[in-house]
C-alpha positions in Angstrom: -90.8 169.2 145.8 -94.0 171.1 145.0 -92.9 171.3 141.2 -92.2 167.6 141.2 -95.9 166.9 142.3 -97.4 169.2 139.6 -95.2 167.5 137.0 -96.4 164.1 138.3 -100.0 165.2 138.4 -99.8 166.3 134.7 -98.3 163.0 133.8 -101.1 161.1 135.2 -103.6 163.2 133.7 -102.0 162.7 130.3 -101.8 159.0 130.6 -105.6 158.9 131.7 -106.5 160.9 128.7 -104.6 158.9 126.3 -106.4 155.6 128.0 -109.7 157.3 127.5 -109.2 157.8 123.9 -107.8 154.5 123.4 -110.9 153.0 125.1 -113.2 155.2 122.9 -111.4 154.4 119.7 -111.5 150.7 120.7 -115.3 150.8 121.3 -116.0 152.6 118.0 -113.8 150.2 115.7 -115.5 147.1 117.1 -119.0 148.6 117.0 -118.5 149.3 113.3 -119.1 153.0 113.6 -115.6 153.9 112.6 -115.3 155.1 109.1 -113.0 153.3 106.8 -109.9 155.6 106.6 -106.4 154.6 105.6 -105.1 157.7 107.5 -103.6 156.9 111.0 -105.8 158.3 113.7 -104.0 160.3 116.4 -105.0 160.9 120.0 -105.6 164.5 119.0 -107.9 163.9 116.0 -111.6 164.5 116.4 -113.2 161.0 116.6 -116.8 162.3 115.6 -115.3 163.1 112.2 -114.2 159.6 111.9 -117.6 157.9 112.7 -119.5 156.6 109.6 -123.1 158.0 109.9 -124.3 157.1 106.4 -127.2 154.6 106.3 -126.4 151.3 105.1 -128.8 149.3 102.9 -130.2 146.3 104.6 -129.6 143.0 102.4 -132.3 141.7 100.3 -133.7 138.5 102.1 -133.0 135.3 100.2 -136.8 134.6 99.8 -137.5 137.9 98.2 -134.9 137.4 95.6 -136.1 134.0 94.8 -139.7 135.2 94.3 -138.3 138.0 92.0 -136.4 135.5 89.9 -139.4 133.1 89.7 -141.3 136.1 88.4 -138.8 137.0 85.9 -138.7 133.3 84.6 -142.5 133.2 84.4 -142.5 136.3 82.3 -139.9 134.8 80.1 -141.7 131.7 79.8 -145.0 133.6 79.2 -143.5 135.6 76.5 -141.8 132.7 74.8 -145.4 131.0 74.9 -146.8 133.9 73.4 -144.4 134.2 70.7 -144.6 130.4 69.9 -148.3 130.6 69.5 -148.1 133.7 67.3 -145.7 131.7 65.1 -148.0 128.7 64.9 -151.0 131.0 63.9 -148.9 132.6 61.2 -147.8 129.2 60.0 -151.5 128.0 60.0 -152.6 131.1 57.9 -149.8 130.6 55.5 -150.9 126.8 55.2 -154.7 127.8 54.8 -153.6 130.4 51.9 -151.3 127.6 50.1 -154.2 125.1 50.1 -156.2 125.5 46.7 -159.9 125.9 46.7 -161.7 122.6 46.0 -162.7 122.4 42.4 -166.4 122.9 41.7 -168.3 119.8 41.0 -169.4 119.1 37.6 -173.1 119.1 36.2 -172.7 115.2 35.7 -171.3 114.6 39.0 -174.0 116.5 40.8 -176.7 114.5 38.7 -174.9 111.2 39.5 -174.8 111.9 43.4 -178.7 113.0 43.2 -179.8 110.0 41.1 -177.5 107.7 43.3 -179.6 108.7 46.3 -183.0 108.5 44.5 -182.1 104.7 43.2 -181.4 103.9 47.1 -184.8 105.4 48.2 -186.7 103.5 45.3 -185.0 100.4 46.2 -186.3 100.8 49.8 -189.7 102.2 49.0 -190.8 100.7 45.5 -188.8 98.0 43.9 -190.3 95.5 46.2 -193.6 95.6 44.5 -194.6 92.6 42.5 -195.5 95.2 39.7 -191.8 95.8 39.1 -189.9 92.7 37.4 -186.3 92.0 38.1 -183.9 93.6 35.9 -182.1 96.9 35.0 -184.3 99.8 34.3 -182.6 102.8 32.1 -183.8 106.3 32.5 -183.3 109.5 30.6 -184.0 112.8 32.0 -184.6 115.9 29.7 -183.9 119.2 31.7 -183.2 122.8 31.4 -181.0 125.0 33.2 -181.8 128.8 33.3 -179.5 131.7 33.7 -179.2 131.4 37.5 -178.6 127.7 37.6 -182.0 126.5 38.5 -183.0 123.2 37.0 -186.3 122.4 35.4 -187.2 118.8 34.6 -188.9 118.6 31.4 -189.5 114.9 30.8 -188.6 111.5 32.0 -188.6 108.3 30.2 -187.7 104.5 31.2 -186.8 101.3 29.4 -188.1 98.7 29.4 -191.3 100.6 30.3 -192.7 100.3 33.8 -195.6 102.7 34.7 -195.3 102.4 38.6 -191.5 103.0 38.8 -191.6 105.8 36.1 -194.4 107.7 38.2 -192.2 107.6 41.4 -189.0 108.6 39.6 -191.1 111.5 38.0 -192.7 112.5 41.3 -189.3 112.6 43.2 -187.5 114.7 40.2 -189.8 117.1 39.2 -190.1 118.8 42.5 -186.6 118.0 43.7 -184.1 118.8 40.9 -180.5 119.5 41.8 -179.1 123.1 41.5 -176.4 123.5 39.0 -173.9 126.3 37.9 -175.3 128.7 35.1 -173.8 127.7 31.6 -172.0 130.8 30.1 -171.3 131.8 26.5 -167.8 133.0 25.1 -168.3 136.4 26.4 -169.2 135.1 30.0 -172.7 135.7 29.9 -175.3 133.2 31.5 -177.5 131.5 29.0 -180.5 129.2 29.1 -179.7 125.6 28.0 -181.4 122.2 27.6 -179.4 119.1 28.9 -180.1 115.3 29.2 -179.0 113.0 32.1 -179.0 109.2 32.0 -179.1 106.7 34.8 -180.2 103.2 35.8 -181.9 101.3 38.7 -181.5 97.6 39.2 -183.9 95.2 40.7 -182.0 91.9 42.1 
């Protein structure tokens, strides 16, 4: 009788132990602390060795991901704009290089622009005088060009003669002759030369 009671007590103890282990196993499994293992867990296994103690990385919040994506896109756009500006600058430089330099004005063109301006000034200031009759007045300017391109007016004549008009033209030309390019010889050396320029002024 005593022996039966002892066996019954051991049986109860064994069942209680199994129930406790099962309860512990269930708690570990649902709490997520149990390691993922394909092996079968037995009642005799050490449950501590099955617990996953490794630190899990917290997921990156969605707003942080969005900010990083926006920053990356902005950087790509900035780089693209910089590359575009660089290409445009290179194209502009090439366009500048390709454009030929404007040809230098000839002495005749410079003199024409100068005397056209002179004619406009005389029409406004002098031609209204009764001492100047209506008609066209033809001028001849004798001048010299030195080795630096400096112009010196030597003489001015007008046909038909008119003292008032001639005096005003001489006054404006003697102290205000245009600058020209030096005249060179066959070897490229600048030399002093004499030239003439003709122009006309008309009083309507």
